[in-house]
N, C-alpha and C positions, 0 to 999 in steps of 0.2 A: 494567409494562405494564398497561394497563386494557382491559377488554373490554366492549363495548356490543352486545348481541344477538350478531349474527355478525360483528361488526367488532372488530378488535384494534388498539389505538392504542399505539405504542411509539417510542422514540427511533430514528432512522434516519439513513442517510447521504445527504445531498442530492445526492450525485454518482452514485447507483445510475442505471442506464439509465432504468428506468420513471419515476423521480422527476425526472430531467433532462427528459423528455418533458412531464411535468405542469407543471414550473416553466418550461419554454419556452413552453407555452401561456399561462401566467400572465403572463410577461413580454410576450408578443405582444399579448394583451389589453390590458394596461396602456398600451402604446405606441399601440394602436389607438384608445383611448378618452380619453387625456389627452395634453397637450403633453409633449414630452420632459422639460422642466425640472420637470414636476409628477409624474413617475413616481419613486416611492421604493422600489419593489420591489427586493429583493436578489438578486443572481445566486447560483448554487449555491456557488461558492467562497466568497462572503461568508457564506452560511448555515452553512458549515462552520467559521467563525472561532471563536476562543475567545470565551466570553461569550454565545454563542447556542446554544440547544438546539433541535433540529429533530425533529419527530415526523411520522410518517405514520399513516394509518388504512388497514388492509388488511382485505379480505374473508377468509373462511375458506380460500379457494382461494389466497390470497397477492396477489391482484390489488389494485392501488393504487386507493384511493377518495378520499384527500385528504391534505392536508399543513398544517402550521403551525409557527410557530417563536416562541420567546421570547427577545428580547434583553434582556440585563441593562443597564440605564441607570445604576443607582447602587445603593446598598445596599438600598433599600426600593422602587425603582422598576424596572418592566420595560416592554417594548414588544412587543406582538403583531405578528408579521411573517408574510407569505407565506401567509396563510390561503387555501386553494384546495381546491375539491371537484371531482373529475373530472366530465366532462359526463354521464356515464352514472350517476354517483351522486347527482346533484342531486335534491332534493326528498325524500331518504330520511333526513334528520336527521344527516348525517355532519358538516356544518358546526357544528351545535349540539354534537354529541358531542366534536369537536376542541376547540371553544372551552371547553367545560366541563373537558376534561382539561388544557388549557394553564393555565386559571385555577386549577384545583386544584394543579398543580405550582407555580405562582407563590406560592400561599398557603402551601404546604409549605416553600418556600424563605424565607418570612418577608417576601415583597414586600407592600407596603401598597397600592400603586397600579399598575395596568397601563394603559398608554396605547396608542393605535393611530392610524393615519392611513389614511384610505380616500378614495376619490374622491367628488365631488359630483354627477357625471353620473348620469343614470338607470340606467345599466349597473350601478352600485354600490348601487342602492336595496335589493335584497334583503340585501346585506351590512350596510348601515346598520340595517335592521330587525332582523336577527339580533343585532347589538351592543346595540342599544337594548333588545331583549327581555331581554338578559343584564344589563342595569342600567348599561351604559355611557352617559354623559352627555357632551354637547359640552363642549369645553374649548378654551382658547387653544393655539397651537402650543407644542410641548414639545421638549426636547433641541435639536437643530440645526435644526429645522423653522422656517419663516418663514411669515407669512400668505400664503395662495395661495387664489384663488377656485376652483381645481380640487381643493382638499383639504378634507376634513372631519377635525377632530381629536376624539378621544374619550378619556375616562379612566373607569376604574372603581376605586373604593376597595374593596379586599378586606376582609372581616371580620377583626378581630383574632383570633389564635389564643391560647387559654388557655395 
């Protein structure tokens, strides 16, 4: 478990009631901003599947601030999934803290590359800026993704560990 200021980030259950609410908002926003065939967000049961680690960020009082997941794609590749910050926590660095935590966990597992897919619409511009500031660069579709004008694909090569 990692702590950032008054925020604790740790593995969690994506089927907890407060998490279900946040993931429900996430899915609703994805469907409101993208055509259904371009929505690649996972539902809570998929986030609980083997090969996926799910984390939440919580305030000292236990309130949910955000979530993220890492899906193992192969021995050295992973995919960032379900990055979401609660509306009340936006602009407080929660997304950056979650991203740093997931990337740290990926590096500890020996992953070399972390991929992600996000939207191309203006709604997703803050997310794209966050990923680009973290060093992610545009890449072609990966895994089972196909070219889609509504999807932006990114990859980050993690530093090798001694």
